[in-house]
C-alpha positions, 0 to 999 in steps of 0.5 A: 683227197677231194681232187682224187678218187680210188677206183677198183678194177678200172679196166684193161686200158688202165691195167696195161698202162700200169704194166707198161709204166713199170717196165718203162720207168722202173725196168721191171720184168713185165711181158704185156701178158699180165692182164690175161694171166691174172684175170683169166688165171684166177677165179672171178673176184680174186684179182683186184687192181686199185687205181688212184686217179685225178678227178676231171683229167683222169690222170693216173696217180698210183696203183697196186694189184692184189691176187688171192690164192686159194688154200687147198690145205687145212693147215694153210690160210688163203694167200693174198699177194700184193704187187705192182705198187707204182706211183706215176712220176709227176705225183711222186713225193706228195704222199698220194701213193701210199693211199692206194696201198692202204686201200688194198691192205684193208681187204687182206685182214683175214688172209696171209699176205705176201709181197716181194720187197726190194732192198730199199722197201722191205724193212718198211713193209715189215715194220708198218704192215707186219710182213715180218716173216721171210724164208732164209733165201732172197730172190736174186735177179741177174742179167746175162748179155746175149753175146755171153750166152754159150749154150754149147757149154750145156749138156743137152741130153739126160739118159731117159729124158725127153723134152717136149713143148708144153702144148704137146703134153697132157697139161694135168701132168704139168699140174701134178708136177707143180703140186710138188713145188707148191702143195698147199696152194691151188694155182693150177688155173693160173699156171695153165694160163701162163704156160699155155695162154700167153704169147712170145714165150718158149715153154718146155717140159722134161719127161722121164722114161716113165712118162712123168714130168720132172721139170718145166721152164718158161723163157718169155720175151719182155715188153721192151722186146730187147730182153727175156726173163726165165721163170717159172723154172723148176726141175728135179735135179741139176742135170734136168735143169741144165738140159731144160735150159739148153732147150729153152735157149735153143728154141728162143732165138735168144741172140736177137735180145740184148740180154737174158734175165734169170731170177732165182732163189739164193739158197739154190747154189746149183742154180747159180752154178748153172747160169755161171756155166752158160754165161762163162761167169759173165752174169751181173746181179741186178737186184736182190728182193725179199719174199715177205709174209704176214702170218705164215711162210709157204714152204717149197723144195728150194733145191728144185727152183731154178727160176722164180715164177714172176716178181709181181704177184708170185711167191715162188 
C-alpha cells in the first residue's frame, strides 16, 4: 500500500472519470448527470467518493461511492447506499480494489447499509459484509431494440388523466406522490435534482381529475448516446403506467437510439407485460441484480414500481 493512497472526494474530474469508465468497460447505465444528481441532491457530507490512486502518477486504481439517506421515521434507520465499486483494468487481480471498499465500509457501522449486487457478487456481499437481507424480488434489466418498439401498441389515454412535463407542475405534488413509494426515507431533494436538474431526459407526470399526481416516469439518454434507460417509473395502476410509457417514448425520439433499457422489479408482473406489449415480446434480459440490506429491508409498494430509479446508489 506504500505506493498507493486513498483519497476521499477527490473532485469532479475523478468522479466523472469513474462514471465514464463504468459505462465504457462494464456497460453500466450511466448518464453523465450523476455528479450533480448526487452532490446537489444530497446534503453536504452525505455523498462520499473513495478513490485509490497510485502515488506520483495519480493513476486511478479503484473507487466506490456512498450516499447517506436520512430517515424520517423513528422505526427506520438512516440508510447508506454503496455503489459504483470499480477497479481500473490495469490494476485488477492484484488485491487492491477491495481496499477502497473496506475504507468505505468503515464509515457505515451505525447505519443500515444497502447495495445492488450482481449475480456473481451478491453472495460474497452477504457473507463477507453482512448484506444478507433481500426482498423477494430481484432487479431485472432488459434491452429493447429501438426498431422493435411499437408505441402504437400502447393505450395513450386514460379517462380523467392528464400528462404534463415535470417542469409544468408544482413539484411538491411529485414529492407527495414519491412519499407513497418511499415513506420512511427523505429523498425529496434528490428526486427533484434528478427529475428537474438533469439533462438529456424526458420526465412526464400523470395527474388525475382531482389534480393529484398518480404517477411519474423518466427516460434518460445514456452517456454513450446510443441508448436510454427508463427509471424512476412509478404508477398507481397498469393503465396509468401504459399511458405514461407512451408519452415518454413519444416525446423522446427513441428511434435515434439503438435500444431502450427498462429495469424493474421481478415481482411486478404487470411491468413485464407492459414492456412485452410495447416490444411485441422482443425484449432481452441483460442481467439480474439483487437489492441487499444489512439490518432492515425498506418496504415499498411493489405493484407501483415500473422502473427502478437507478442502479448505483438507489434502493427502489
